[in-house]
C-alpha distance (Angstrom), angle and dihedral (degrees) to the residues before:
residue distance angle dihedral
M1 . . .
M2 3.80 . .
A3 3.80 122.5 .
G4 3.70 114.2 -83.5
G5 3.84 94.1 26.4
A6 3.73 120.8 131.0
G7 3.75 130.8 -132.7
Q8 3.79 95.7 44.9
E9 3.75 125.2 167.8
K10 3.84 113.6 -152.7
L11 3.69 116.2 -141.0
G12 3.73 102.6 174.1
A13 3.75 143.1 13.0
G14 3.75 93.9 13.4
W15 3.87 92.8 71.2
Q16 3.78 120.7 79.9
D17 3.81 122.2 172.5
S18 3.76 110.8 -138.7
D19 3.77 90.7 -124.7
S20 3.84 96.2 48.1
A21 3.79 105.8 53.4
S22 3.76 89.5 138.9
T23 3.81 94.3 57.3
P24 3.77 110.5 113.9
T25 3.81 112.9 -110.1
W26 3.79 93.0 -128.0
A27 3.75 89.2 65.4
L28 3.81 95.5 55.2
A29 3.75 125.9 98.1
L30 3.74 139.5 143.2
T31 3.80 122.2 17.6
P32 3.79 106.7 -95.6
T33 3.83 118.7 -120.0
P34 3.84 109.8 -118.0
G35 3.73 123.1 -137.1
P36 3.78 130.7 12.0
I37 3.84 124.4 -23.0
P38 3.84 110.1 -80.6
A39 3.75 117.0 -101.1
S40 3.83 89.0 -118.1
T41 3.85 92.6 61.3
P42 3.76 110.1 101.1
S43 3.77 119.9 -126.8
L44 3.82 105.7 -104.5
S45 3.72 136.2 -172.2
L46 3.80 135.6 180.0
A47 3.84 89.8 -112.3
S48 3.82 93.6 50.8
E49 3.81 92.4 50.8
S50 3.78 92.2 47.7
L51 3.75 96.8 -144.9
Q52 3.82 94.9 -166.6
P53 2.88 129.6 131.0
L54 3.88 96.9 36.9
Q55 3.82 125.2 -176.6
D56 3.75 110.8 -130.4
L57 3.78 103.9 -139.8
T58 3.82 96.8 -177.8
G59 3.82 101.4 37.8
N60 3.81 91.9 -124.3
G61 3.80 101.4 69.6
G62 3.74 92.0 -103.6
V63 3.82 95.3 121.5
C64 3.75 117.3 22.8
K65 3.78 124.1 178.8
K66 3.85 137.2 -158.1
Q67 3.78 115.3 -171.1
L68 3.77 112.4 -137.0
R69 3.82 97.0 179.0
P70 3.81 130.2 5.5
G71 3.75 122.4 -121.8
T72 3.76 134.1 -155.4
G73 3.81 137.3 -112.2
Q74 3.76 131.4 11.1
P75 3.82 123.6 -14.0
V76 3.73 120.2 -99.8
P77 3.81 108.3 -79.6
P78 3.90 120.1 -132.8
S79 3.84 92.1 -112.9
A80 3.81 94.8 51.4
S81 3.80 131.6 122.2
V82 3.80 106.8 -140.6
A83 3.79 137.7 -162.8
V84 3.78 109.7 -148.7
K85 3.73 140.4 167.5
Y86 3.80 111.3 -140.4
S87 3.82 144.3 173.6
G88 3.76 123.4 -170.9
Y89 3.78 122.3 -155.6
L90 3.77 134.1 -178.7
G91 3.86 113.1 -106.2
N92 3.80 94.9 -95.2
W93 3.88 91.0 51.7
N94 3.83 90.7 -125.9
K95 3.81 95.2 115.8
L96 3.78 134.5 47.0
F97 3.78 105.9 -153.6
C98 3.84 101.7 172.4
S99 3.75 138.6 12.0
N100 3.82 143.6 154.6
G101 3.81 93.2 -170.1
N102 3.81 92.9 124.3
S103 3.75 93.0 54.4
K104 3.80 111.2 110.2
Y105 3.82 92.3 -162.8
P106 3.80 111.4 26.1
R107 3.78 112.2 -153.8
L108 3.75 125.4 -109.6
M109 3.81 110.0 -104.2
K110 3.78 126.4 -165.6
L111 3.89 115.9 -127.6
G112 3.77 109.9 -121.4
K113 3.81 91.9 17.7
D114 3.77 111.5 48.3
I115 3.84 93.6 17.4
T116 3.72 109.8 48.8
L117 3.81 103.7 153.9
W118 3.76 101.3 117.7
G119 3.81 98.6 -144.7
L120 3.73 94.1 43.9
E121 3.78 91.7 52.2
I122 3.84 89.6 50.7
G123 3.77 90.0 51.2
L124 3.79 93.1 48.4
L125 3.80 91.1 51.9
S126 3.83 88.1 60.5
M127 3.84 94.6 53.7
T128 3.82 134.3 87.0
K129 3.80 131.4 -151.5
G130 3.79 111.9 -66.3
E131 3.83 95.4 14.2
A132 3.75 122.7 134.5
A133 3.80 122.2 -160.2
L134 3.81 146.4 162.3
F135 3.81 119.4 -127.2
V136 3.84 125.9 -165.5
L137 3.78 109.5 -156.7
T138 3.82 121.5 -169.0
P139 3.85 116.7 -142.5
E140 3.84 91.7 -96.4
Y141 3.79 88.8 63.5
A142 3.78 96.8 34.6
Y143 3.82 128.6 33.1
G144 3.81 100.8 -22.5
Q145 3.78 131.5 -135.6
R146 3.82 91.7 -46.8
G147 3.82 96.8 51.2
C148 3.84 119.1 -161.9
P149 3.82 106.7 -79.9
P150 2.96 137.3 -120.7
S151 3.83 93.0 19.2
I152 3.73 100.2 35.0
P153 3.91 120.6 38.9
P154 3.86 120.3 -141.2
N155 3.77 117.7 -79.0
T156 3.81 95.2 10.6
T157 3.82 129.3 164.1
V158 3.85 110.6 -138.6
I159 3.77 133.6 -162.7
F160 3.77 126.4 -148.0
K161 3.73 129.8 -163.3
V162 3.80 107.1 -156.1
E163 3.82 134.8 -179.9
V164 3.82 121.0 -173.2
L165 3.74 108.1 -142.3
D166 3.80 96.9 174.2
F167 3.77 144.6 -29.5
I168 3.76 139.4 -163.2
D169 3.74 123.6 -153.0
S170 3.82 104.5 -134.3
E171 3.87 97.8 175.1
E172 3.78 93.8 113.0
C173 3.82 92.0 46.6
D174 3.78 93.9 47.8
A175 3.78 92.6 52.5
F176 3.81 94.0 42.9
F177 3.80 96.8 54.6
E178 3.79 90.9 49.2
L179 3.83 88.9 61.3
T180 3.79 124.9 94.2
H181 3.80 117.2 -114.2
E182 3.82 89.6 -105.4
Q183 3.82 91.2 54.0
R184 3.80 90.5 47.3
D185 3.76 92.4 54.0
R186 3.78 91.2 56.6
L187 3.76 94.2 55.1
P188 3.80 118.3 108.9
L189 3.83 115.5 -104.6
E190 3.82 90.8 -117.0
K191 3.86 90.6 65.1
L192 3.84 92.3 46.0
L193 3.82 90.9 53.1
K194 3.73 91.6 50.4
V195 3.81 91.6 50.5
A196 3.79 91.5 48.1
A197 3.85 90.3 47.8
T198 3.82 89.9 52.7
E199 3.78 92.7 49.2
R200 3.80 88.2 49.7
E201 3.72 89.2 51.1
F202 3.84 89.1 54.3
G203 3.79 88.5 50.1
N204 3.74 92.7 51.5
Y205 3.76 91.1 50.3
F206 3.82 92.3 53.0
F207 3.82 90.8 43.1
Y208 3.80 92.1 57.5
K209 3.83 88.1 47.0
Q210 3.83 86.2 56.1
C211 3.76 91.1 -117.8
F212 3.78 90.5 135.2
K213 3.80 99.0 166.8
I214 3.82 92.0 53.7
A215 3.81 90.0 44.9
K216 3.81 90.2 53.0
D217 3.78 91.0 50.9
R218 3.83 92.1 50.8
Y219 3.83 91.8 48.4
K220 3.85 89.6 50.7
R221 3.76 90.5 47.3
A222 3.78 88.4 54.1
L223 3.80 90.9 52.1
S224 3.81 90.8 51.7
V225 3.75 89.2 59.3
L226 3.81 90.3 57.3
G227 3.82 96.4 66.2
H228 3.82 88.3 106.8
R229 3.88 115.5 134.0
P230 3.77 107.4 -121.5
S231 3.79 117.2 -128.3
S232 3.80 94.1 -159.6
K233 3.84 143.0 16.1
A234 3.85 88.5 -103.3
E235 3.83 90.3 57.3
Q236 3.83 90.7 46.5
S237 3.79 90.1 51.7
Q238 3.83 90.8 52.8
I239 3.81 91.4 49.6
N240 3.78 92.0 47.7
A241 3.78 91.2 50.6
S242 3.79 91.6 55.0
K243 3.77 93.0 43.2
L244 3.82 92.4 51.2
L245 3.79 90.7 58.4
L246 3.78 91.1 49.9
F247 3.82 94.2 47.3
L248 3.83 89.0 51.9
N249 3.81 90.2 48.4
L250 3.79 92.8 48.4
S251 3.82 92.0 47.3
L252 3.77 90.9 55.6
T253 3.76 94.5 41.5
Y254 3.84 91.4 52.4
L255 3.82 87.3 50.9
K256 3.75 88.4 55.9
L257 3.77 89.7 48.7
E258 3.89 89.1 50.5
C259 3.77 92.1 -118.8
A260 3.78 96.7 132.7
D261 3.83 95.7 169.6
R262 3.81 91.2 56.4
A263 3.80 90.1 45.7
L264 3.77 90.4 53.2
K265 3.84 90.8 48.2
Y266 3.85 93.5 55.2
G267 3.85 92.8 41.2
E268 3.89 89.3 54.0
L269 3.81 89.4 47.2
A270 3.92 87.4 54.1
L271 3.84 88.5 49.8
E272 3.85 90.3 53.8
M273 3.76 87.1 62.8
D274 3.79 97.5 37.6
Q275 3.78 117.3 18.4
G276 3.79 93.2 -174.6
N277 3.82 97.0 50.0
A278 3.78 103.7 132.1
K279 3.85 92.0 -164.2
A280 3.79 92.1 54.6
L281 3.84 91.8 47.9
F282 3.75 89.5 48.8
R283 3.80 93.0 51.6
C284 3.77 91.1 48.1
G285 3.80 90.1 50.1
Q286 3.79 90.6 51.4
A287 3.86 91.9 48.2
C288 3.87 91.8 50.3
L289 3.79 91.7 48.4
Y290 3.70 90.8 50.7
M291 3.85 88.6 53.5
R292 3.84 89.0 45.2
E293 3.74 92.3 -116.7
Y294 3.82 91.3 143.8
S295 3.80 101.1 173.8
K296 3.87 92.1 50.3
S297 3.71 90.7 45.5
R298 3.77 91.9 50.8
D299 3.83 91.8 49.5
F300 3.81 93.9 50.9
L301 3.80 93.3 44.7
A302 3.83 92.9 45.6
R303 3.80 89.9 53.8
A304 3.77 91.2 48.0
Q305 3.81 90.4 50.8
C306 3.82 92.2 51.6
I307 3.82 88.6 57.9
Q308 3.85 94.5 41.6
P309 3.83 108.0 20.5
F310 3.79 95.0 171.7
N311 3.80 98.4 46.1
C312 3.70 106.3 128.0
D313 3.82 94.9 -154.8
I314 3.70 92.6 54.0
N315 3.81 93.9 46.1
N316 3.75 92.9 48.9
E317 3.74 91.1 49.8
L318 3.79 89.2 54.3
K319 3.84 89.8 51.4
K320 3.80 88.0 49.3
L321 3.81 89.8 50.8
A322 3.80 90.6 50.8
R323 3.78 91.8 50.6
Y324 3.78 93.9 47.3
Y325 3.76 92.3 46.1
K326 3.79 90.8 51.6
E327 3.73 90.9 51.9
Y328 3.83 88.2 48.6
L329 3.84 90.5 53.6
E330 3.78 92.5 50.0
M331 3.83 89.2 50.8
E332 3.75 91.5 48.7
K333 3.71 93.3 48.6
E334 3.80 91.9 50.1
M335 3.83 89.1 50.1
C336 3.81 91.3 50.4
C337 3.77 92.7 50.4
Q338 3.84 89.6 49.9
M339 3.73 89.6 47.3
F340 3.81 93.9 56.1
D341 3.80 96.7 34.5
P342 3.89 93.8 98.2
L343 3.86 88.0 56.7
N344 3.77 90.9 46.9
S345 3.82 88.5 57.5
Y346 3.81 88.7 63.4
G347 3.78 91.6 47.6
T348 3.83 92.0 -114.5
V349 3.87 97.0 117.3
P350 3.80 110.9 51.0
A351 3.80 94.8 171.2
V352 3.80 147.0 6.2
Q353 3.82 119.1 -156.8
L354 3.84 127.0 -171.4
W355 3.84 132.1 -160.1
A356 3.81 128.2 -173.4
H357 3.74 112.4 -150.3
G358 3.81 130.6 -153.8
D359 3.82 90.7 -104.3
L360 3.84 88.6 58.9
S361 3.78 93.5 -108.3
I362 3.79 122.4 137.1
T363 3.76 125.6 -138.9
Y364 3.81 120.5 -159.0
K365 3.85 115.8 -163.5
F366 3.79 120.0 -169.0
W367 3.81 138.6 158.4
E368 3.75 126.3 -132.6
K369 3.88 119.9 -176.3
G370 3.79 91.5 -16.7
Q371 3.83 91.9 -51.4
E372 3.84 120.9 120.0
H373 3.79 119.3 -133.7
C374 3.77 131.6 -175.1
L375 3.83 128.3 -161.4
T376 3.81 118.9 -172.7
L377 3.75 121.0 -166.4
R378 3.77 122.6 -171.3
D379 3.82 128.2 -155.3
């Protein structure tokens, strides 16, 4: 993960065991799992895993690989941030010393920064998305001659089971944010769009992990990249297309954060670029409903429904609006009756009537001393 990002998982120099302060930092990786092996961990042996044939990744037997399941796409690049599931065992398989197998959403970790175990990094660079593999690392490519006591004895071969869930190549982003503002302004639009797209990809990853605050920050970081002054209408169109996606992402993220006013703001910014965008109309309708602005919510949702009449999400939101508005009317009616109840006790108000109009206004009609009075309230 890039510098300054939240939600990081350190697999390297950041971990120091209290009993191994003298262990060199290059030899550290992966937080050891304290205590005995969990009951859910299967009993493994070299024979049962059938490690032959092994692929020698280093040419000297230092890092050997056995693929358990193939992946797809390109291999993990050196500048990537990766999400992996891993389990580390001592060379005789009799001890599990680290694992994140129980983590539902493994964190993104930056190669060379969060993952510093040399052999493990070499192994990851040979993998593709979705691939699972076993790696046998000799001490030279793992924890060295000194090991990492008490979990890892000196001069120990270790075995890792690794599954690559996802990765994002952040090379362009890393280079961009190291530049001065003047240098950034001189970059071609194509490079800026690529950086913004990568930042949005990070935002999407954190959004699906339900880390909405981090996702929001990544989306805003992507927007900050798109401050480039266009030199033509074609460039402006490209910038607007990127911004539109980010406005929609931010609108939804703020809804998840229960900040409906901000969600409405970014939904309306999206509509400024595309008035007929059903998703933007839907987000605005959701935000207004959350803020109990029923007439505005209805207008946004009705426009969205005209564009996509069979969209289940839009139709369900309109049903939700009708239900909420009905509850609102009942509450208003009850409040009205309570408001005029003192007059009723003197026999001056024989009745109160209520009408709900198409424009979501409410009319109260009552009589006092034979005189008819009307009170209309609008949402």
